[in-house]
Structures are given as structure tokens and as C-alpha cells.
N, C-alpha and C positions, 0 to 999 in steps of 0.2 A: 453577492448580489442581492439575494432574497433577504438577508439581514437588514440591508440597506433599503430596500423597497418597504419592508415592515416599518422601520423606522421614519421613513419619508410620510407612510400613511398615518402614522400614531401623531407626528408631527402636524401634519393637515388636519387632522381630527381636533388635536389640541387648539390649534390656530382658530380653528371655525367655532369651538366651544366658548374661546375666549371672547371671538367676536360678538357672539349671542350675548354674553353678559354683559358687556361693554355698552352694547346697543339697547339692551332692556332698561339698565339702569340709568342710562343716558349722563354718563360720566363723560369728561374732557378725555382724551389719550393721555398717556402718562409719556411726556415729552422725553424724559430724562433716559426711557428704555427704548423709545421711537427713534430718537436721534441719533444716528451712527456717530460714536465719537472719533471715527477715525476721519470722517470728512470735516469737524469741528479743526483737528488737527493740521489738516491739508489746507483749510481755508486760512488758517494762522501762518502756515508757510508760506501761501502763498503771499499773503499780506506783507509780511516781513522782507521777503525777498524782493519784491518789488517796489517796497517802501521808498527808494528812491526815486524812482521813477514816478510814481504817484505825487511826491514831493514837487518835483521837477515841472510837472503838467500845468499848475496852475501859474507857476513864474513863465513859462514859455507861452501861455493865453495871454498875460500880460502885456509881455513885452510885444506880442504880434497886435494886439488891440493897440497900444500906444505907437508900435511904427505906422499903422495903418492910419493913424490919426495928423500924421505928420504932413504939412503942405509944402509946396516947392521952397518957399523962403527958409523954412526948418532944415531943409535939405541942405540949400545954399549955405546956410550959416554953419551947418556941420562941416561944409567941404572946406570952408575959410577957415575953420579953426585948425583941421588937420594940415592946410597949406601951410598955416604960419607957425606949424609945431612938428616942420618935417624932419629936424633933428631926432625928435622922441619918436619920430614913427618908424625911421631909419633903424634908430639902435631896438627898437622893441621887435622890429622885421629880423634884424641880424641874430638877436638872442633866440627867435623863435626857430630860424633856419638852424642855427647852431647846435639848439639843442633839440631838434629834430632828427639832425645828424648823427650826435652822438647816440641817440636812443637806436637808431636804425642800425649802427656799427656795433653796439655792444649787446643787443638784445638776444637771448638763447635763440638758435636756429632750429626751427623745429625739425622733429625727428619723425619720419613716416615708417609705418611699417607695410612694405609693399606686398609681401607675402609669406606665407609660411609652409610647410611640410612636415608632416610626423610621419613617421616609419612604420609601417605594417608589416610583422612578419612572416614567413610563409607559414601555410598549414601545418606543416609537419614540425613547427615547434610549438605547436600548443600543447598545453599541459593540463588535462582535465584533472578535477579532484583525485578520482581513483588511481590514474596513472601515477601523479604525484608521490601518493602514500604507498603504491606498490612499489615505486623505483626506491625510496626512502628506505623500504624495509630489506629490499635486494642488495643494497650497497653494505650492508653488514656493519656500517658506522654508528647506526643509532641503537640505543638499548630500548626497552619496550616505554620506560618512563617518558622518554623522547619522542618519541612515534605518538605516544599517546597525546603529548605535549601540543605537537604540531598538527594532529588531528583536531583538536579543539579549537587551535588558533585560526586555522582554514575555514572550520564550519561558522566561525565569528566574524572572519575577517572583511566580508562584503565582496569578496572575490567571485568570479564566475568560472565556468568550465573551458573557457576561450583565451585563457592567458598565455604567455609564451615563457618558456625557459631556453637559455642557449644551447646550440648543437651538442657541446660536450657533456651538459648534464643528461642529455636523453639515452646515454650508454649506460651500461652495468657491465662493470663498474665505470664513474663518470670518470672522464678523460680530461681536465683541466691541464691546459698548457699555455706557455705564452705564446704560441702559435694560433693556438685556440682562441685566446683573448683578443690575438689582434685580427682574427679573421671574424669575430661579432662585431668588434669596434668598426671595421670596414664596412661590413653589411648594414649596420645601422648608419654610420655616418654617410655613405657614400649613396645609399639607397635615399634616405631623405635630401641630400643635397641635389642628387640627379632630377628628384621630380620638381625640387624648388626651382632649378635653373629652367627648366622646360617651362613650367608655368608661368614664372616671371618673366620671361625671354630676355632674359639676361645673361650674358657672357662671363665665364669664369674670370676671365682679365681685366673684366671691369671691376672685381672688388678691390677696394683699397684697403680693407681692415675685416681682420678674421677676428673671432674668440670663440674658442671650446672650452667648454667645461665638462671634466669628467672627475669624480670624488677618487674613486678606488683603483683607478689602471692609469698609469702615468709612464707609458715606455720610453724610451729614448732609441731613435728620435719620437718627438712630441706628436700627439694627436693632431695637433694643427699642422706639424710638418706632413705628416701622413697625408692632410688635404691638400696642402700646396702641390706635393708632388704627385699626387692621382690627378689634380686637375689644370696643372702647370701654370700655377699662379704666377702674377707678376713678381719680381726682385725686389721692388720696394715696397712690398705689402706689410702694412702693420698687424703683425699676428701675434697674439697671446693664446696662452694654455692655462687654465683654471685648474688647480686641482686640489682635493682633501675639504672641499666648501659645501658639501652635503648637498641636500636635495633643494636650497635656496638659491643654489649658484647660478641657475639661468636667469632669476632677476638682476642678480650681481653682473653677470655677463651683458645683459642688456643695459646695464647702467655703464659699466666700463665701455660699451660699443657707443652709446649716446653723447658720452664726456669726449671720445675721441671723434665724433662728429662736429662737435662743436669748434674741433681746431681746424680737422682737415675738410675743405670745402668741397663740393659738388661730386661727392662720391658714393659709393655702398659699403655698407658694413654686413655682414653675415655672421650671425650667432648660431653655433652649435651645441646643443645640450643632451647630453646623454649619460648613462652608466653603463658599466661593465660588471656582468655579474661572473663570468666563466672562472676568473681565480678568487672570486670573492665568497664561494659559497662555502657555509661552515658545515665541517663533518664531525663537529663533536656534540657533547650531550648538557653544555651548559644552556640553561633555558633563555636566557636574557640573551644569548647570542643565536638561538634558532629563528628568532621572530622574523629578522630580515628575509631567511629561506623561502618563508610563507607568503611574504609580503612583495618581495619585490620583484621584478619580470622586466623581460625586453622591450625597451622603447627608446626613442630618440626623437629629436625635433631640429629642422635647420629654420633659422629667420633671416629674414633679408629687410634690412634697414636701408632709409636713404635721407640726406639732408639736400636732394635736388627738389627745386621749386616745382619744376616739372612734374616731378613724380606724384604730387597731391591729387591729380585727378583719378590716377588709377590705383592710388594705394589703399591698403584698407582701413587703415587707423594711424591716428597720431598720438603719439606717446605725449601725456600729460605730466604724470609726476612718476619718481621713483623714490621711495622711501625705506631706507635700510637701518634695521636696530641688531647690533652685536650686543651680547649680554655675555662674552668670554672672560670678562674681569670676574664672573663670579665662578668659584671653583665647582660648583655643582652643576651649573649650566654648562660648562665646559667640559664634562664628565659624562655627559648624560647620553651621549651618542659618541661611543667611543670604540675605535679597532684596537683590537688588543690580542693577546694568546690568552689560550684557558690553562688550565692547571696541567695539562699534557702536552702544552704547545701546541696547539691549532688555533689558529687566526680565525678571525671572525670579528662583525662588529657588535657591540652590547649595547642594549637599550635599557637606560635606567627606569625604576618606577617613577623617578620624581618626572618624567619625560612630561607628560599632559600638564603640569603643574609651571613648569618652567617654559614650554610654550604658551600658556596662558600669560604669564609675566611678561614674556617677550611679544607677544600680540597686544598687550594693553599700551606697551609703551611705544610700539610701532603706530597704534591707532590714534595714540595722543598726538603723534607728530602729524600725523595724515589727516586728521580730523577737521582742523582749522583751512587745510588746504582744499577740500572737498565738501564739506557740509554746508550746507546753506544756512545763512546768518539765524535762520529760527531755530534752529537746532543749538546752535553755538550759544544762542541768548540762555536757551533752557537749560543747557548745562553749566553756565555759568550761573546762574540765579540759584539753581541747586547748590551749587558750591559755596556761594557765599553766604545762603542761609543756614548751612551745615555748620559754617566756619566762624561766622559772627554772631549767629544766633544761639549756636550749641544745639540746634535743634537735631533730631536723631530721625534725620531726612533719608530716606532711599535713594542712593546715587542715581542720577538720569543716566541711564544709556542712551547716547544719540541714535535717532534713527538712520542707519547706514543705507536705507532702503531708499533714503531720499536723495544720496549722493549719486547711486550707483542701480543701473538696470540690469547688470549679469554679475556674476560673484563666480570665479574661479579659484577654488579652494584645493591647492595641492591634495591630492588624494595620497596621502601617505596611510591612511588607515582607516577604517570606519570609525573609530572612538576620535579622530580630530576632526571630522566631518559632523559628527553628533555633537561636540563641544562647541565649534564655532556656529553651528545653526542654533543652538540653543543661547549662547552668550552673545551675538548679535542679532538675537529676534529675527532668523530668517525662515521663509517660509520653505516649504519642501522643494516646490518650484526653482527657489534660488540656489540649492544643493543639489539638483538633480544632475546636472552635468558632472559635477564632481564624483557623486555615487556612480552613475553609470561608467564614467571612465575607470572607477577604482573596479567596478564587477567585468568589465570586458577587458581591460589590459592591464591591471594591477597597479602597483606602485611603480611606475617608471620614473621615478625621483625627479630631477630637474626637469625633466621635458614633460610632466603629468598636466601642468596648467595649461600647456597647447593643445594636448588631447581635449581637454574640456572646452576650450575656446572653439574647437572644430567640432564638437558635439553641439554648441549653440549655434553656429551658422548651419550646421546641418539639417536642424531644426527648423529652420528659417525665423529665428527670432532676433537677429541683429539688426537693427534699422539706424539709421542716419541719426547722429546725435547721441546714441547709446554710449552709457559710458561702462565700462569693464574693470573690474577690480581683481588683479591676480595677488594672491597670498601664498606666500612659500614659506616653510618651516626647513632649518636644515642644522646640522652639527656646529658646534662651536661656541654658545648656541645662537643662531640668528632667525630672524622675522623678518622677511623683506615684501615689499609690496611694489605693484607696478600698476598704473592708472593708463588705460588706454580710452581713444573717442574715436568712434564708428563715423567714418566721412560720408558712407553713403549706405544704402541697404546692401547688406553682403551674402553672397552667394556660396557656399562651399566651393573650395579650390578643386580641381581635378585630383583625381586619386586620392580623396580623402580617407582617412582612417576609417570614417563611419559609412563609406560607401555600401557596402555589403551587409549591413546591418543595422541601419539607422531605425529603419521601418519596424524593427522589433522592441526598440527603447522608446520609455523607459521600462523597464521589468520591475517586476513587484519581487523585494528582497525580504528573504525569510529572517524574522526579529530574533 
């Protein structure tokens, strides 16, 4: 604070000195320095975005002026003209009615997000840094090199002291088992669903579509069957269980539910996104397989979607776009997040050193598809002009990076790790405020896999920042390798739901993170 104050005083003194010099020399101000180019760009963006409107206004004015000058004889003559061309009028009307009917019948049905709920585990499952390291040491499975590696990863991870690990990992030695994994899954899924049904005032029997995604735990009966059994869902429910699809599976599940809602009218869809840690903790010494132990934590979310027109008034968001990118055809991308056994037969998930480069390539492909759907025409023209100059004139022009801040008000970047958030902040030229939700989610809850984007959305709501018309970009990365995006539009000013995961701590955030 003192340094900031000193900097402010120095700046003010410098400004004052500059002001004196300009006044004494009687020179005009330097407009290139005094005009903020940001506002010039915003002006250009506004002009191009409203170009059609600005062109139509003079035409409408001319039509209105001409119509106001018509006398009764002109109106009578127009009527006679239409009267004796009745066939043409009927034909045109028929085509108009037919075209309108076809459009109404074939247009995509809007999909609304009525509400969602994120699971907050009990206090006894918290795993502070010191306890995590002590337990890792006492298990006897890790050598000194591996313990030091985990210590360094945790120090740089961006995780705080209030993240959660499953109950089986709190014992010494740990007690991973099928029964413990089922218990973890039930606590997360049922905890988030109980809160969702209570907040949305929806009965389980009203649910027509159920999609569950969990990458590493896929028992028989499935997780979706566990939910059907618990809540006694109806017998004709369309249920799906997605496995092995990584941290981006939450957006895939939303996309699947959206497609199902286009086919089945007047119904609800529930999407449950979670990950299971109990049976997937790595107890070996291979460095690339130890990283998930340090980052992944307990969490999950349940989302209620609807295609009912009556739900628009109470819904929080409308789904605008889903864009999915799959780089699995490339061998490096396919193996960069890979479940395997180490040289002594211990199973874990290995993360490749090429992960960030592969994620960057997947993101580039994804936003190339998403950009034309969401960016204002001004940004698209600038990007196209730069591309033409580079290709036709062989000029060494720096590629123009579209300003996605003009398309979105909020960014929910998958909290996969500190490096992921840093890279997206840098490459998309975002401000610290835009990545605050991602950083704080990583700090408070860790990497909760596919559900992390919902904790981030809940953070934004808890801060009171979501207004009507705001657009949200959810970006998720996952094994395969995949990059998926979902775009939502807020339908009104949104308050946090009851029992939000941030209820007990939002006033303490944002916290300052150690570099």
C-alpha cells in the first residue's frame, strides 16, 4: 500500500510538472497521447455493428415522408390496383404464411437453464497443504523425490487450504475401495441434486432426460441408474452415462441434453457433472502421474435445463451456442492425458509435457469456429483484413487477435491449473477481472474437473456481477484431446441460488495469490 501511495504521489507530481511545462510553452496538447485508443476502437466497433441500422434510417425517413404526402386519390388508386390483382395478393400471402409456418416449425427450440447447484463437501473433508503433505509422507508409498515434487507442485498450483479430498484419503493408510468410491459418488451427486430440486421447485418425476458424466468411475449399474433409483425417476426417462471424456465432458453433456430437448417437447433435462477420486489416487513415483493428486479435488454440479416456453420467465440463462473441438486424430493429442500403469503396475493418469501446446492448438481451432458466431462484425472485418494483407501482399503483419471482451461479459475458464488460466489470460488478452472467477475457484475448490465451470459461474453470481443480457463463455479442456465452449445469455439480473458453494466465504474473495 505504501509503495502504491508513493507511486501515486510521484505520478501526480510528474503530471503537475508536465502541466506546467505545457502551459508555459503554450503548445497544443499531444492528441496521440491524450486520446485513449481504446475508445477509438469502441467507436469503430459501434459504427460497424450498427451500420445496417444507420443505412436503413434514411430509407425509412424517405418512405415516411413520401407516405405523408399521399392524398386520398393516391390511396384510392393503390386500392384499385390491389383489387384487380387479387390473384397476386393471394399468392404472395400464401407463400408468406407457408414460409412463416415452416420457419416456426423447424427453428431450434430455445433451451433455458432454470437453475443449477454445486456441491460443497463437509468441513471434515478439507485437506490443507500441511495435512496433505503429512499424509503423503505417512502412507509410505512415495520416495523423497516424489514428496519434494508434490510439494513444489502444490506451492505453485494456486490451490488454497480449503479444498476437499474424499474420506477414504483421510485415513492412514488410505482406504480406496469400490464401496468408498460409490459413497463419494452418492454424496456428490445426491447432495447437488437435492439442493437443485429444492431451489427449482421441480419434482424428480418431471425429469424427462438425464445425462451424467464422470470420466474415471463407471460402475455397474451406472451412475445415471443410481440417480434413477434414488429419486424413483419415471420409467420412460432418456438416461445417458458419459465416461472417459475428461474435464470438458460437462459441456458435452450440455450439448447432448440440448439435442435431446430439440426432439422431446415440453420437458426437463438434468445434467450431472462430477469426477471420482477415491479409486483414482496414484500411489507411485512417476512424476507425470503425480500431478493429478496435487490438483484434483472433490466437487460436482447438477444443472436443470428446460425447453418449456413458460420457464423463460424464471430461468437464469438461455443457451446460445455450443462449439466442440476434438483433436483425437493426432497421436500426441490423444496421449497427452492418458490413464495407464507405471513400471511397477500402479495405475494413474499421466500428463504430457506437450499438454499446454496441445491445449493451445485445440483452443485455436475452437475459437476459429466460435468467433464468427459471437464476435461483432467490426472484429471479424479487422481479422479478415489482416489475413488478406498477409496472404495477398506477403506482408509480415502480426496476426490480429480478435477482442473476445467485445463478445462476452464473463469468462468461465476451466480451473485445470494455474498455467491453464495464465495462458488463456495472456493469449486472449483478458484482464485480471475476467479470470478472477477461475483463479478463485481453483484456490477455494481446486480442480473439480468438468464441474469447475459451474463453481466459476456461481462465483460471478455471488459477486452480484450478472446482469440481463450479459453473455458468459464457458471454456473446458479434456482428455482426447478436446476443447469445448458453451455460450449463455443471462435473462435478467441474477442473484445467487440458495446454498451456493460460496455462501460462507464470498466476502473473503478475491484473495491475493502468491506468485
